[in-house]
N, C-alpha and C positions, 0 to 999 in steps of 0.2 A: 470270458468272452468266446464266441462261436467262430472259428476261422474258415468254416465250411464255405461261408460265402462272403466274399471281400469286395469290397467298394472303394473306389477312388473319387474323392470329391476334387474337382477342377474349377476354381473361381479365383479370379484376381484380386477379390476383396476378402482379405485373411480373416477379419471378424468374422464374416457370414461363414467363411469355411469352418472355423472353431465351433461356431454356433449349431450348424448343421451336422458337424462331426460329432459333438455332444449329443445332440438329439438320437442319431443313428447307433451311436455306442451304447446309449442306454437302453436300446431296443435288442441289445445283443449282438449288432454286426460288428466285423473287423471292417475299420475305418481308416484310410490314408488320405493326406491333404495334401494338394499341390496349388501353388499360386501363379504359375508360371506354365501356361499351355503348351508351350513350345518343349517342355521337358517331359510330357506325358509318354510319348513313345520310348524315351530312354528308361523311363521308370518300368515299363512294360517289359523291357528286355531282361530285367532282374526281378521282377516278381509278377505274379499272374493275379489277375483281377477277373470278377466276374460280372462286375456293372461298373460303368464310369457316369458320374452324375456332373454334368457339366454346365456351366453359365452358358449363355446364347453370345453375349457381347463381351469381349475381352479384347485388351490392346495388342497383344503380340500376336495372338491366332484366335480368331473368333471361333465359336461352338462349331460351326459348319465346318469349317477348314480341319478342325481337330477331328470332328467325326468322320472325315473321309479320311485322314492319316490313319486313324486307330481301326477302320474297317479294313482298310488296305494292309494294314499289319496284322491283325488279328480279328478277323471276321464275326467269330463267336462270341465276342465281348457285347453285352447288352449296353445300351446307350440312353439314359435319361436326360433330356434337355430343359434347364431352366430357363425361363423366359419372363419377360415383363407383359403386360396388357397389349403395348403397344407393338411388340415383335411376335405375336402369336402366330401370323402368316408365315415369318422365317421359320418357326418352330415346326409347323405343319409340313414345311418344305424339308427340314431335316429329317422328319419321319419318312419321307419318300427315299431318302437317302440311306436309310437303315435304323434311324433310331426308334426305339421301342414305343416311346410317348414323350409327352412335354408335360410341365407342371410350372403353375403360374407362380413365379417367386413372391415369397410373402404370404401365400395362402396357407391354409391349416395343414400343418406337417403330417396331418393323419393321412391326407391325400398322397403325399409322397410315398409315406410307409405301407399304404395298400398298393401302388404299383410296384414297390421293392418287392413285397409280398408275393404278388402275382409273379414277377420274374423269379423269384426262388423256387416258387412251386414249379414252374417250368423247368429249371435247371436240375430241380430234383427228379421230376419225372425222366428228363432226358438221360439222366445219370442211372436209373433205374432199368433203363431197356437194356435187354441182353444184345449180344452182339449180331444175332441174326435180325434184330428189329432195330438195328442204328440207322439212321437215315431212311426210314421207312422201308428197311430190309425184308421184313415179312412180306411185303406187298412185291417187292422189286424182284423176288425171287420167283414170285408166281407172275411174273411180268408177261403182259399181252403183246410187248413189242419183240419182233422177230430178231431185230438188231441187237437188243438187250439179251435176250435169250442166247444168241451166237457168243455175246460176251461171257455169260455165265458158263456155257459149255467149255469154252476155252479155259476159263479160269478153274474149272473143276477138275479138267484133265492135268493143268499144270500142278494142281493141288498133290498129285501122286508121287511127284519127285521132289526133290530138295534145292532144284534149280532157282538161281536168283530171278525175280519177277520185276520188270518196271511196268507200272502202271500210268498211262498218260491221260489226259482231260482236262477241261475246264474246270475252273473252281467251283466247288460246291455239285460235282455231278455225280459223286458216289463213289469215288476212289478208295477211300477207307471202308466203305460196305464191301468193296471187292476184296480189299485185302483180308478182311476179317472172313469173309466167304471162303477164301482160299485156305485159311488158316483151319476153319471148323472142316472142311472136306480132306485134310491133310492128316498124315499119321502123327502129328505133334498137337492136335486138337485138345488132348487131355492137359496140355502144359499152358503156360502163359502166353497172351498176345500182348505185346509192349508196342505202343503207338507214340512216336515222337515227332513232333513239328518242328524241323529244322530252322522255320523261318523265324520262331519267337524268341530264340535265344541269341544273344550277343557271340562273336567268335570264340570266345576265353569260355564262356559258360556251355555252350555246345559241346566244345571237347570233355568237359567236366560230366555233362548229361550224358554222352555217349560212352566214355571211358572211365568214369570215376575218378575219384582223387583220393590222396592219403591226407590225414590230419596235417595242417601247415603247410601243406604244399603251396598255397597262394594265401593273400588275404581274405579272410572270411571262410577259409577251410578250416573251420571248428572241429569237425569230426571227419573220420575216414567214410567214403561214400561209395555204393559200389555204382557203376554205370549200367546203361540200358543194354549193352552186349552180355554182361554178367547177368543181370535180371532176367533176361530172354533165354536163359540156358534150357536148352531141350524143347524150346516154345519157339516162337515167330517175333521178330523184330521189324516194325514197320515204320519207315523214315519218310514221313510226308515232306513235301517242299525239297526235295533233295537237291534241287537245281540251286537252292539258296544257300548250300553248304559253301564256305569259303574255301579257295584253293589250298590254304595252309592246311585244314582239316581234311579235304579230300584226299591228300596222300596218306595220312594216318588211318583214313576211311579203306583207302583201297588196300594196305597190308593188313588190316583186319580182317576182310573179305577173303584175301588170298589166302591168310595163314591161318586163320582162326585163332590168332593169339593177340592180346591186347597188352598195354601197360597202362596201369592206372597214372594219373599226374601225380608227379612227385616220386615215383616208384620204378625201379628197374626191374622188379618182378615180372616175369611173363606169366599170363594166366591165359590158359586154354578154353576157348568158348565153343558151344555147338549151339548154334542159332540157324534158324531159316529167314532170309532177309527177301524182304518186299519193300521196292522204294515206289514213290509217286511224285509226279511234278505235272504244274500246268504249264511249265515253261517249255520253248522250243531250243531242247538242249543239243541239237545240230547246229544252230544258231549261235548258242552259248559256247561251245567248242570251237566255231569259228573265229569268234571274238575273244577267244583266250580266257574266258570264264569258269569252264569246264574240262576236266581232264577227259582226254579221248579214251584212255585205257580204263579209267572209272566207268565210264558209260558203258563200254564193252562187257565189264566186270557184272554190272547191274542188270543187263539187259538181254541174259540168255532168252528170256521169253517176255514180249512186249504186248500188253493188252491196253487196248485204247477205250475209253469209256465214252459212249456218245452222250452228248449234252441233251438235257430234257426236252428241248424244242425237237429234236429228232425221235422222241419216243413218246408222242403224246397221247398214244394209246392208253398209259399208265396213268394218266391225269385225274381221271375219276376216282380211283382206288386209292392213290396218293393223298389227293384232297381229303377223302373221308376217313383216312388212317391218321393223318396229321390234325383233322378235326376232332376225331375222338380223343386223340393223345392231350390235345390242349383243354377239351371240356372236362377231361378226368383230372388234370392236375390242377385246375381252377375249381374243381368241385361244381361244374356246372350240369344242368339235366341237357338233354336232348336240344340241339339248337336247330331252329330252321334257317334257311340261308335263301335270299332272295334270288330269283332266276336271273337278274341283271348280274348280280355278284359272281355266279356259277359261271355264267356266260362268259364273262371277262377273264375268270380262273381258267378256262379252258381254252381261251383264244391266246393269252398273254404268252410271249416268248421266253420269259425267266431266263434274263442273262446270267443271273446269280444261281440258275439250276434249282436243284432240289433242296438246298439249303434256303435261297430265297423263297421258295415255296411254303415251307415250313415257317419261317418268320412271317410271311404275310397271313398265313391260315392263324398263327398264334394272335397276330395284333388284331385279325377281325374277330376273334372269339373275345379277346378283353373289350373291344369296342361294342360287342352285342349288347342289345338292350331287351329287357323283358323277354328274354329267349329266343329273339331273331337278330339275324345279322341283315341288316337293312342295306338298300343302296345307297343311302347318303354315305355310307362308309367307302364307297368308291373312291372317291378322291385320295384317300390316303393310301390309296395302292397303287397310284399312278406314279412312275419313276421320271425322272428327269428325261430320260431317255425317250420314253414314251412321247412327252412334250414336243422334243424335236422332231420326232418321226412324223407326228401326226401336224405338224404344221401350226402350232401355237393353239389348237382348239381348245386346250384345258386352261388357257388364259381368258377366254371369254365366257361370256354366259349362255352356253349352250344347254339346251334339255339332255338329261339322261338317254334319251331315245335317238338324239342327234350323236352324241358320244359313242353309243353303240353301233349306229351306222358308220360311222367313221372308222371306228377300230374294226368292224366287219370289212368294209371295203378295202383295206389297206391289208387285211391279212388275206383276202382273197387274191389281191394284187400280187402279193408275194408269192403264194402257192403257185399261180400262174406264171410267174416269171420263173420259180425254180424247176418248173416242169416243161418251159419253152412253150408256153402257151398251149400245150396239150390240153383239151377240155375233157377227154374221157379220163386221163388220168388225174388230172386235178380235181376232178369230181370225186374219184376214188378216195384220194387224199382227204377231201373234205368231208367224206363220208355222207354226201347227197347225190341226188341224181343228176345227169347231164342237163336234163331240162330245167332243174332247179338252180343250176350254176348259170345256165344262160338267162335265167329270169334275173338272178343277182346282178350279172354283168350289166345288163340292159338297165336295172334298177338304178344302179351307183354310177352309170353314165361312164362306162370303159367298153363301149362297143368296139373299138378298135381292137382290143384284144380278143373279143369274140369272133371278129375276122380271121384274126391270126389262128386262133385256136381252131376254127373250122377248117382252115387251109390245112393246119398242121394234123388233125384226125383224117384229113383225105389222103395224106402221104403214105 
């Protein structure tokens, strides 16, 4: 059986789980089954999976609630929703929350297997990327954003020494890419870069992951295992989601950073380690310190240099290149030829705010490629890109029978309003941000009925 791609099936019907499990195992996949959806997150704390296949309707926790919980815990896990004909609308909603696709329950298993193979190809393509290519890295290094160029310049300077670096930024903004960039620019670049997501492990397992353990030191410790500190010898250790490390482990982490000495679990032997530490989090550590969730002394040890990674919405100059980068990657992974993308789809991708940042952009492009038809990514795929947040922000327009033209108008008008507010209604600056002339912006303001903003902007420009 191939353990390179692991699938977790979640369905309260045990018989269905068994049948689906046997089908997928016959195809060579590693499969685990769960009939109680509330237990899934606990399972993920002890074992990693590439894909979750979940029923939509379940008694304890339905598929949509499970999807939200899984994506919050581990955003990179792929998710396929199983649905009946009567609940397809709910399944489409799930795709807007991050599900890769949905499959009708009881349909030909080949349809599900095809979708799994698509996901597997995407995963393999992702794993084959070099560190400079991760999260769109080769385009990020050539960024057109002045803000991101400043981040890269700071990272390159910091790489020349062995000081501890703390990277801050929203989820999916590219913090791991910055860590990899620092490693590549450092004198440790020829040695290993080890990344560990502290959020994905339970308290006890995280200590084992970091410090290693001796055989028999706890139930399930069948062999001696070195931890990430030892594995990163002479290289770089990247601790992602450092803000989620429990207080009990923080004390041991602080000692390891200060002394460069560790003890495996179950051993009193001291082991000297040589590593460069980079940490990252999307949490407000100052707030976590005030609330007693994070040690202040550990914070100061981690943050000799702090690098703040801007969200994608603040560097939209990079969107065209990133879209093309992920488009080519997805096409290559799935064996597709060059795809044509409708202008309406491209306009949406360039205007969208990406709350999930670069990671969300990649997922959206992957779905577009999978949904392409006869070499084209058509405008009817737009509905699957619109998130719940967009629905709320746009006043429910997506719950009505609007034309695609009306939707584009609504998105554009809201975006123009947001730029005007950000620039305190300064027309000249807003036009520059939108990359249009002031006359063009005035025309848009009048077209969309926001004349009061034009009056404010004219007054502001006169100041």
